[in-house]
N, C-alpha and C positions, 0 to 999 in steps of 0.2 A: 527184558526190555527196560530201558531207562524210563524213569517217571516223566510223563509228558511227551513221550515219543509217539508219533502218529500211528505206529503199528500197521496192521494189515487189514483192519476192517473198520467199518463205520463207527462202531462203539469205541474203539481205540482212538479214532480221529476226534470224536466228540470229547473224550476224556482229555486229550492233548489240548483242545481249545479251552476246556474248563480250567486246566492247570494254569493257563495264561489269562485267567480271569475274564474269559469271554462267556457271556450268558448264552447258552444254547438250548434249543427246543426243536423237536421234530414237528414238521408241519405237513405230513402226508407224503405222498409219492409223486414222482414226475416221470413221464414217459416221453421220450423224444424219438422221432422216426429214424434218426441216424445212429442210435446206440441200442445195442441188444438188451442189456439189463434195464429193468425199471430202477430208477434212482430214488433217492430220498431227498425231500425238500427239507432243508435245515435252516432254522433262523439262528444267526450268529449276531448277537447284539442287535437283534431286530432286522438284520439284513439277510436276504434270501441267498442260500447256496443250493446248488444241485450237486449231489454226491452219488457217484456210480461206483459200485463195487463189482469187480470182475473176478472170475474164478482163479485167475493167475496173473502175475505181474506182466507177463508177455501179452496177455489179452488187453490189459489197460494201456500198455505202451502202443500196441497196434491201433487201438481206438484213438489215442492221442495223436498218432501220426496222420490221421485223416483230417485233422483240424488245421486250417490255413494259419500262417504266421500271425495274421491280425485277429484271429479268433472268430471271424464272421462266417466262414464257410466250413462246413463239415461234410467231407465227401463231395457230393454233387449239390448239396443243399446250402443255400445262402440264407442266413438268418439276420433279421433286422432287430437286434437286441434293443432293449429300452435304455441301455447305458453301455459303457465300455466293458467288453467281456475280458475275463482273466481266467485262464485255464491252468490247472495244476495237475500233475500226475505224480503219485508216490505209491510204490508197491502196487497193490491191486486197486487202488483208488484213483478215480478221475473226478476232479472237483471244478465246478464252474461258479465263479462269483461275477455277477453283472453289476457294476457300480464303480464308484470312485473314492470310497472311504480309504484314505491312506493307512489308517491304523489297522483296519481289518486286512488290507492287502499285506501289510507287514507281518501280522500274525500268521496269515496263510503261508507266506514265504518262510517264516520261521519253522512252521510245522511241516510243510510239504516240499520246501525247496523253491527254486525260481519257477515262475510260470513257464509252461511249455508253449503257450500261444496266447495271443491277446493284445490288448491295447498297451501301449507303452506308458509307464508311470509318468504322471505330470509333476 
């Protein structure tokens, strides 16, 4: 794996953020009724991310496919996020950033690829 690649698990994702000079810290777990695995709450430069690791890429893709294009509805559940949601899926990971920091969004896109659902960038 190339240095700074997001890899297949949360540890590799955090390492990829650190390579890009993002200060990261774990901040506990998060559980959502619409996703099977318990996720990690990660602080990236002080901004909260939810990171879900699935057993296989197909599971993560399937979970991502349940998210509406605007990122506000997952399956049958509509969520009133505190800011604009941005969903990313890469390999076994599904990542949510709720916020509008353009620098963090760019880093997430660099690491994970284009968002799969969520608010349009401003």
